[in-house]
N, C-alpha and C positions, 0 to 999 in steps of 0.2 A: 260343460257344454256337451260332453259325450253322453251324459245321462239323458239328454233330450232325444238321443238316438237309441236309448235303452242299453248303452254300453257302459260298463263299470270296469275301469282298468284295474289290473292286479297291483300294479306299482306305478307311481309317477316319479320319474327320475330325470333330473336335468342333465342335458348333454354338455359336457365341458369341451367346447371347441372354440377355435379362433373365428370370430365373426367379422373380421375385417374384409370389406369388399376388395376385390382385386382391381388393379388399375384398368380403367375403361370398362369394367364389368357392368352390364346393363341390369336394371332392377329386376326384370323377370328372371334372368339367368341367376342372379344373386339369390333371390328367394328360393328357387328350386334347389340350388346348390346347398344352401343352408339347411333346408328340410332333409335332403338326402344325407348330408354329413352328420346331422344330429341323429338320424335313424341308425346310421352305421356306427356311430360312436357309442351307443348304448348296447352293452352286452347283456343279452337275455336269451333264454331258451325258446320263448314264444314269439309272438308278433310284437313289433315295435312300431308305434305310430309317432311321428314327429312332425313338427311344423314350424314355419317361420312367416312373419308378416312384415312387409316392407311398404313404407310410404314413399312415393316417388313423385317428384315434380319434373316432368319430362324425363331426361336421362339421369337426373340427379337423385341419389338415394339419401333421404333424410335420416339422421341418426336416431337411435333410441335415446331419449332425453334422460340423462343421468344427473343433470344439474339444471337449476332454474334458468340460467342464461341460455342454455341450449334449447330448452322448451320455448322460451320467449322468441328466440330467432326462428324456430320452426313455425310457431303460430303467426308471426309477422309475415313469413313467406307464404303461408297458406291462406291468409286473410283475403277474402274476396276472390279466391282462385279455385280452379278445379285441379284435383290431383288424383293419382291412382293409388289404390291400396291393393297390393299383390299378396295373397295368402297362399303359400305352398304347403302341401302335406306330402309325406312320404311314408310308405308302409313297407317295413322289412319283414319278410316271412321267415319262419324257422329254417327254411332251406337256403337262406341268404339272398333270395331274389328281392328286388326293390322295385316298387311301383309308386308313381307320384301323380298328383293332380295340382292344378293351379286355378285359383279364383282371382278374377280381376274386377275391381269395383271402382267406379268413378265417384268422387266425393267433392262437393263444393261448400266451402265455408262462406258464411255471410262476411261482409266487410267488418272486421273486428275493430272495435274502438280500443284505445289504450286501457280504459277502465275494464272492459270485458276481458282483455288479455290478463290484466293484473288479477282480476277476480278468479279466473281459471287457474292461474299460477298459484294463487293462495290455496286453492282446493287440494293441491298436491297430487291430483289424479294423473298428471302427466308423467310422473316418475317411472322410468323404465319403459315408457311406451314409444313405439315407432312413431316418428313425426311429432312427438310431444303431446299427444292427446289420446284419450280413451272414449270412443263413441258410446260406450255403455254407461257413461256418467254424464256429468254436466255439459260436456262438449256437444252432446247430441242436440242441445238447445241452440247451438251456434252453427249447426249444419243446415244449409238452405236446401240441399238436394243430394240425393244418393241414387246412383244407377248401378245395381248389381246386388251383391250379397252383403246384407247387414252383418251376418255372423262372420263373414270373411274379414270385415273391418274390425270386428271384436278380436279376431285372431284364430278362429277355427271355422273354415267354411263348411257348414253342415251338409249342404247338398253334395259337394265333392267328397267329403269324408264318408258320407253314407254310401256313395257309389263305390268308393275304393274298398271299404270294408265288405260290402255285399259281394264284390268281385272276388274277394279273398275268402268268401264262404262264411262270413260272420252272420249269425242269425239276427237280422234287423227287420222290424215290422214295416 
Protein backbone atom coordinates (compact mmCIF):
# COMPACT_ATOMS: atom_id res chain seq x y z
CA UNK A 1 0.00 0.00 0.00
CA UNK A 2 2.93 2.34 0.61
CA UNK A 3 3.74 2.07 -3.10
CA UNK A 4 0.51 3.97 -3.79
CA UNK A 5 2.19 6.91 -2.05
CA UNK A 6 5.44 6.40 -3.95
CA UNK A 7 7.21 5.01 -0.89
CA UNK A 8 9.28 1.85 -1.00
CA UNK A 9 10.46 0.65 2.42
CA UNK A 10 14.08 -0.47 2.79
CA UNK A 11 13.04 -3.31 5.10
CA UNK A 12 9.77 -4.80 6.32
CA UNK A 13 10.24 -6.18 9.80
CA UNK A 14 7.51 -7.45 12.13
CA UNK A 15 7.59 -6.07 15.65
CA UNK A 16 7.53 -8.74 18.33
CA UNK A 17 5.38 -7.25 21.10
CA UNK A 18 2.64 -8.39 23.44
CA UNK A 19 -0.63 -7.32 21.81
CA UNK A 20 -2.88 -8.08 24.78
CA UNK A 21 -5.30 -5.24 25.54
CA UNK A 22 -5.01 -3.81 29.03
CA UNK A 23 -7.93 -4.13 31.41
CA UNK A 24 -10.65 -1.58 30.49
CA UNK A 25 -8.47 -0.16 27.66
CA UNK A 26 -10.56 1.64 25.10
CA UNK A 27 -10.22 0.64 21.42
CA UNK A 28 -8.79 4.03 20.33
CA UNK A 29 -6.18 4.01 23.09
CA UNK A 30 -5.30 0.40 22.33
CA UNK A 31 -4.79 1.03 18.59
CA UNK A 32 -2.51 4.01 19.24
CA UNK A 33 -0.55 2.16 21.92
CA UNK A 34 0.01 -0.82 19.62
CA UNK A 35 1.27 1.38 16.76
CA UNK A 36 3.62 3.26 19.10
CA UNK A 37 4.95 0.11 20.77
CA UNK A 38 5.55 -1.55 17.40
CA UNK A 39 7.47 1.50 16.13
CA UNK A 40 9.59 1.59 19.28
CA UNK A 41 10.25 -2.17 19.22
CA UNK A 42 11.92 -2.11 15.80
CA UNK A 43 15.60 -1.23 15.98
CA UNK A 44 16.67 0.75 12.92
CA UNK A 45 18.89 3.70 12.08
CA UNK A 46 16.31 5.39 9.87
CA UNK A 47 12.62 6.09 10.13
CA UNK A 48 10.28 3.33 11.34
CA UNK A 49 6.62 3.33 10.31
CA UNK A 50 4.33 1.00 12.25
CA UNK A 51 0.60 0.52 12.45
CA UNK A 52 -2.22 -1.41 13.99
CA UNK A 53 -5.88 -1.89 13.09
CA UNK A 54 -8.62 -2.57 15.61
CA UNK A 55 -12.23 -3.58 15.01
CA UNK A 56 -14.47 -2.34 17.82
CA UNK A 57 -18.10 -2.88 18.75
CA UNK A 58 -18.73 -0.08 21.18
CA UNK A 59 -16.00 -0.39 23.83
CA UNK A 60 -15.32 -4.00 22.92
CA UNK A 61 -12.16 -4.84 20.97
CA UNK A 62 -12.75 -7.78 18.63
CA UNK A 63 -9.79 -10.17 18.34
CA UNK A 64 -7.61 -10.99 15.38
CA UNK A 65 -9.13 -14.26 14.24
CA UNK A 66 -6.59 -17.07 14.49
CA UNK A 67 -9.13 -19.88 14.27
CA UNK A 68 -12.40 -20.43 12.45
CA UNK A 69 -14.53 -20.41 15.62
CA UNK A 70 -13.25 -16.93 16.54
CA UNK A 71 -13.87 -15.66 13.01
CA UNK A 72 -17.41 -17.05 13.08
CA UNK A 73 -18.16 -15.39 16.44
CA UNK A 74 -16.86 -12.06 15.10
CA UNK A 75 -18.95 -12.28 11.93
CA UNK A 76 -22.06 -13.20 13.91
CA UNK A 77 -21.49 -10.18 16.16
CA UNK A 78 -20.93 -7.85 13.18
CA UNK A 79 -23.89 -9.15 11.16
CA UNK A 80 -26.37 -6.34 10.47
CA UNK A 81 -24.54 -3.95 12.78
CA UNK A 82 -22.31 -0.92 12.55
CA UNK A 83 -18.84 -1.07 14.03
CA UNK A 84 -15.70 1.07 14.08
CA UNK A 85 -12.36 0.29 12.51
CA UNK A 86 -9.52 2.22 14.11
CA UNK A 87 -6.23 2.27 12.22
CA UNK A 88 -3.32 3.88 14.01
CA UNK A 89 0.09 4.63 12.55
CA UNK A 90 3.24 5.78 14.32
CA UNK A 91 6.45 7.12 12.83
CA UNK A 92 9.68 6.94 14.82
CA UNK A 93 12.37 9.30 13.56
CA UNK A 94 16.11 8.63 13.74
CA UNK A 95 16.32 11.08 16.67
CA UNK A 96 13.86 8.88 18.60
CA UNK A 97 10.89 11.21 18.37
CA UNK A 98 7.54 9.56 17.79
CA UNK A 99 4.51 10.95 15.96
CA UNK A 100 1.18 9.26 15.33
CA UNK A 101 -2.15 9.54 13.58
CA UNK A 102 -5.45 7.68 13.86
CA UNK A 103 -8.11 6.91 11.27
CA UNK A 104 -11.63 6.01 12.34
CA UNK A 105 -14.05 4.40 9.90
CA UNK A 106 -17.61 3.23 10.46
CA UNK A 107 -18.54 -0.02 8.68
CA UNK A 108 -21.90 -1.79 8.51
CA UNK A 109 -22.29 -5.38 7.41
CA UNK A 110 -25.53 -6.55 5.85
CA UNK A 111 -27.43 -9.08 7.93
CA UNK A 112 -25.42 -12.21 7.21
CA UNK A 113 -27.09 -15.55 6.63
CA UNK A 114 -25.51 -18.72 8.04
CA UNK A 115 -24.64 -19.72 4.44
CA UNK A 116 -22.88 -16.40 3.81
CA UNK A 117 -20.86 -16.77 7.01
CA UNK A 118 -19.97 -20.37 6.13
CA UNK A 119 -18.88 -19.36 2.61
CA UNK A 120 -16.72 -16.55 3.96
CA UNK A 121 -15.15 -18.84 6.54
CA UNK A 122 -14.40 -21.34 3.77
CA UNK A 123 -12.47 -18.62 1.89
CA UNK A 124 -9.87 -18.44 4.68
CA UNK A 125 -9.50 -14.67 4.18
CA UNK A 126 -10.39 -14.12 7.82
CA UNK A 127 -7.19 -15.68 9.18
CA UNK A 128 -5.18 -13.20 11.26
CA UNK A 129 -7.57 -10.36 10.50
CA UNK A 130 -8.95 -7.97 13.10
CA UNK A 131 -12.64 -8.72 13.59
CA UNK A 132 -12.36 -11.82 11.41
CA UNK A 133 -12.65 -10.17 8.00
CA UNK A 134 -10.64 -8.54 5.23
CA UNK A 135 -12.48 -5.78 3.36
CA UNK A 136 -10.09 -6.11 0.42
CA UNK A 137 -11.52 -9.54 -0.39
CA UNK A 138 -14.87 -11.27 -0.52
CA UNK A 139 -16.08 -9.52 2.65
CA UNK A 140 -16.42 -6.30 0.68
CA UNK A 141 -19.49 -7.82 -0.99
CA UNK A 142 -21.06 -8.25 2.46
CA UNK A 143 -20.57 -4.65 3.56
CA UNK A 144 -23.62 -2.46 3.12
CA UNK A 145 -22.06 0.86 4.04
CA UNK A 146 -18.74 2.48 4.93
CA UNK A 147 -18.10 5.96 6.27
CA UNK A 148 -14.44 6.93 6.32
CA UNK A 149 -11.22 5.48 5.03
CA UNK A 150 -11.38 2.29 2.95
CA UNK A 151 -7.57 1.98 3.14
CA UNK A 152 -7.82 2.36 6.93
CA UNK A 153 -10.07 -0.69 7.06
CA UNK A 154 -7.56 -2.56 4.88
CA UNK A 155 -4.94 -1.71 7.50
CA UNK A 156 -2.99 1.37 6.39
CA UNK A 157 -4.88 4.66 6.28
CA UNK A 158 -3.22 6.29 3.28
CA UNK A 159 -4.44 9.85 3.93
CA UNK A 160 -3.06 9.85 7.48
CA UNK A 161 0.11 8.01 6.42
CA UNK A 162 0.79 10.53 3.68
CA UNK A 163 0.30 13.45 6.07
CA UNK A 164 2.59 11.88 8.68
CA UNK A 165 5.34 11.15 6.14
CA UNK A 166 5.11 14.61 4.55
CA UNK A 167 5.42 16.22 7.98
CA UNK A 168 8.58 14.17 8.52
CA UNK A 169 10.00 15.48 5.23
CA UNK A 170 9.49 12.46 3.00
CA UNK A 171 9.18 13.42 -0.68
CA UNK A 172 5.61 12.49 -1.57
CA UNK A 173 3.76 13.83 -4.60
